[in-house]
N, C-alpha and C positions, 0 to 999 in steps of 0.2 A: 424666723428674722433673717437667717444666712439665705433662705430661698428668695425671700422678698427683695433683698439687696441684690442677690444675683440678677433677679428678673429686672430691677431698677437699672442695673448696669448693662445689661444686653439691650434694654431699650433704648438707653442713651448712646449706646455704640451704633445701634441701627439708625438713629436720627443723625447723629453725627457723620456716619460713614455713607449717607445715603447715596451720593454721587458714585461710589464704589459698588455698593450692594444691589442697587436697582438694576443695572444692566446684567448682573450675574443671575439674579433671581427671574429676571424676565428671559434670559438665554436658557435657564435651567428648565422653565415650564415649556419654552419653546422645543427644548430637546425631548421632554416627555411627550409633547403632542406630536412631533414631526418623524419621531424614531421608527413607529409603524409604518410610515410612508417610505422612509429610507429602507426599512428591512425588505417590504415588498419589491423595491427597485434591485436591492441586491440578489434576491430570488431569481431574477431574470438575467444574472450573471455581470452585473454591472459592478465595477470595483466601489469600495465603501467610500472613498475619497471622492470620486466621480458622482456617487449617488448623493453624497451629502452636499456638494456643490450644486447639483441640479436642483435638489429641494431649496436651498438657499437662495439660490439665483432664481428660481419660479417665484418665490414668495415675495422678495423683495423687488422685483421686476413688476409683479403685479401691482404692490403697493405704489411703486413710482409712476406707473402708468396712470393708476387712481388720482394721485395726487396732481400729476401733469393737467389732467383733464378738468380738475376742479379748480386749479390755481386762478384762472383768469376769472370764472364767476365769483370765486370768493374774494379776490383782490377787489373787483368792483364794488362789492358790498361794503369791504374795508373803506375804500376810498369815499366812498358815500355815506359813511357813518356819520361824520357830523352833521350833515344836512339832514340825513334821516332823523337823527335823535331831535333835531329842531322842530321837524315836521311831526314826530311822536308828540312832542310837548305841546303843540298847538293843538292837535287832536284831542289829547287828553283835557286840555283846559277848555276846549269847547263842551265837554260833558260836564265839568266841574264849574261851569259859568255861574249858575245859580247860587252856588255856595260862595264864590268868589265875589259875586255882586254884593251879597250879605255882609261879608268881610270889610269890603271896600266901603260900603256905607257906615259901617261902624267906625273904620279908621277916619272918615270924613267928619263925623260927627266928633270924634275925640280931637282931631286937629283943629276944629273950628273952636273949641272950647279952651284951646292952649294958645299961649303966646306965640306970636308970629315971630320967626328968626329972619331978620332982614339983612344979615351979614352976607355978603357976597360967597358964593361956593364956587371952590376951583373945581374945573370940569376937564378931565384927563381923557384923550382919545388914542386909541391905539389900535393898530390893525396887524393882525396875526392870521398866518395861514392855517386853518384848522387841520390838525393832524392827530390821529389816534395813537401812533406809535413813532416814537423818535427813531430815525433812521440809523444813528449809531447802535440804539438798543435793538433794533431789528437785525442788524448785520451780526452783533454779538450773540443774540439768541438763536439765529439761524445757524451760526457755526457751532454752538454749543449742541444744538439738536442734531445736527449732521454727524458730528463726533459720537453722539449718544447711539444714534442707529448704526453707525460704522462699528462701534464696541459691540453691539449686541449682534450682530451679523457675523463676526468674526468669532466671538464666544460660542454663539450656537454652532457655527461650522465645525470648530473644534471639538465640541461636546458631542456633536453626532459622529464625527469621523474617528476621534480617539476617546471619547467618554467610558466606554465599555472598560478599555484597558485600566482606567483610575478605578472604576468600580470593582473589577476583578483583583487589583492590588488590596482594596480595602477588605474584600471578603477573605483574602487569605490571612488577614489579621485576626478574625473571629476565631474562637476557640473551638468550635465543632461545626459538623455538617448541619446539625440542627438549627444554630443560630444563623448559618449562612442562607438556609432554606427559609427561615423566618423573615430574614432581611430582603431577600429578593422577592417573597410573597407581597411583603408590604410595599416595596417599589412597585411591583407589578399592579398592585391595588391603587396605589396613586397614579400611575400613569393611565391606568384605564379609567379612573374617575375625573382626572384633569383632561385627558384627551377627548373622552366622550363628551364631558361638559361643554369644552370650547368648539368641538365639532358641531353639536346640537345647537348651541347658542348662536354659533356664526351661520348655520343655515336659517335659522329663526330670524335672525338680524337681517340677512340679506332679503330675505322674503317680505320683512317690514319695510325695509328700504324701498324695494320695489312698489308696493302698496303705498307708501307714503308719496312716493314720486307720481304715482297714477293721480291720487288725491289732489296734490299740490298743483297738476296739471290741470285737472278738471275744474278747481276752483279759480284759475288764471294767475297763481303765484309765479313770478319770474324765477327762472333757474330752478325748475322743480327736482332735477337729479341732484343738485347739492343739498336740498333738504332731504331727500332720500338717503343720502350718503351720511348725512348728519345724524339722522334717526338711527342708521346702523351702527354707527359708532357710538353713540350715546347710550343706547340700549344695552351695551355691555356693563353698564353701571345700573343695577337693578333700582326702579323707584326714582331715584335722584335724576338720572339720565333723561327719562320722559319729561319731568318737570322742567328743567333746564332746556330741553329742546321747545318745549312749548312757549317758554318764556321768549327764547330768541326768535322763534317763528312769528310770536306777536308783534314784536318790535320791529322785525323785517317788514312784515305786512302793513303795520301802521304806518311805515314809512312809504309804502307803495300804492297803498289805497286811499280813496278819498273820505272814507268814513271810518270812525273806530270800530262801529259795530261790524263792519266787513272785517277788519283785522282781528277783532275778537272770534267772529265767526271761523275765519281760517285757523286761528290757534286753537279753537276747539274741536276742529276736524282732525287736526294733528294730534291733539291729546286723545281724542276718541279712538282714532286708529291703534296708537300705543297702548291705551287702556283695554281695547279689545285682545290685543295680542298678549299683554300682562296677565290678563285675567282668565284667559281660555287657552290660548295656544303654549304659552310657556310651561303652566303648570301640568297640561297633558303631556308635554314632551319631557320635561326635566322633572317630573314629579319623583322618580326613583334616584335621579342623579344629585339633585339639590334638596335633600329633605332637610329643610331649615326654614324657620319662620322669617318674616320680613323685619322683625325687630332685631334679630341676630345679623342679617345682614346689613340692614342700614348702621348699626354699630360697628361692623368689619369695615364698611365703606368709610365711617367717619375716622375710625382709628387709623387704617393704612393711609387715607389721605391726610391726615394731620402728621404721620409719622414720614411719608414719602411724597407728599404732594400729589399732584394730577397722576403720575405713574402708580401710586399707591391705590387711588381709585379705581383704576382698571385692573388691579391685581387682587382686589380684595376677594372676590369670590373665588378664584382659584387657589390663592393661599388659604381660604377657608376650607376648602377640600383637602387641601395638603396637611393643614392642622388637624382636621378631624382624623385622617389616617394615621398620623404620628401620635396624636394623644390616646388613640385607642389602642397603641401597642404597650402602653406602660400603665399598671394597676394606678399609680398615683395620680395620673391624669385622665383615667379612663371617664370620670364623671363629666370633665369639661367636653370629653369628645361627644358624649351621650347630648349634652346641651346644644352642641354645634351640629347635631343630626344623625350621629351614629345610632345603630339599632342596639338597643340593649341588649346583652348576652344572658344566657341562663334564664331560669324561671324566675320572674318577678311577682311580688305581691300584688295582688289586683286591688285596685282602687277606683273609686268613683272618679271621673273627670269632671273639672269645672264646668259648670253649666253658664251658658251665655246669659240666662235670664234670671239668675241669683246670685246674691252676694258670696264672695269666696268663702266667708266664715260659715256659711250654712253648709257648705260641702265637706267640712271637716268631719 
């Protein structure tokens, strides 16, 4: 009971303090991922502060360059969104026209058999400029996101430049050298796991973005680079990102092409490209790093997305790796680590696995 109450209180604090905790968690994961690069620069004689600043500046300058190149095409799509949605509605209605004809015939028969209301109806006409986002809301959200990114950059810089000092102070509080070695070993495993995953998934996603860009260009989709970058970013969210990207591509294609069939073909090409990557490339590369099933990944995405919103969705898999390593360090939570993909230690009793072609009860 005490443990359950403690877990509920921790989750409540994490939910309420999301604005404070999310930048810290992102900065910590960035620290684990970027520290090997900083170490290599220090081996060439570069001071640690300079190496940390170089890594942070290179990373965020690259992100700023990508955003600046994609801002204009993305803005054009956002500005055209109201007209695009109207065109999508027209294309979809053309497919559903037989059904609407039957429905209208039924409504006509029903209205013919009912009393006619001859009272005059007041007609109101209003003209409003279509807008997807209110300007004041856009300004407020832009300022908030800029502050969010700046906080992450500053935290990551100080973690890279002085984070080891804090770690050394914590290690001095441990009672023995064995405990200190165990903590350092676990931190090293977390760093290797998270760093390897992010490095490999980034290379995979960049390759996927290049392929999607070529596919969209061959199909004739406007701004193919935008869709390639979108595929790269969305693929950091397993399974869900590909479906969301397919839906967005379908809406954009339906507002671009004359027929809904061509829009569906464009969305299918996008989905097929991501499906091939998800079924063959990612399992082959991340088979040893991400040893967990899709159900656990989807539950993690839903959990962290509910707790921390969009940042939690992108942090779900790295946090899953961190949780697996932390839970495996304690006997009380070792079973949870095994469920999350940790290899069982020791000799396990052999048991027949559940077969796909027979009920679970028959395997008992």
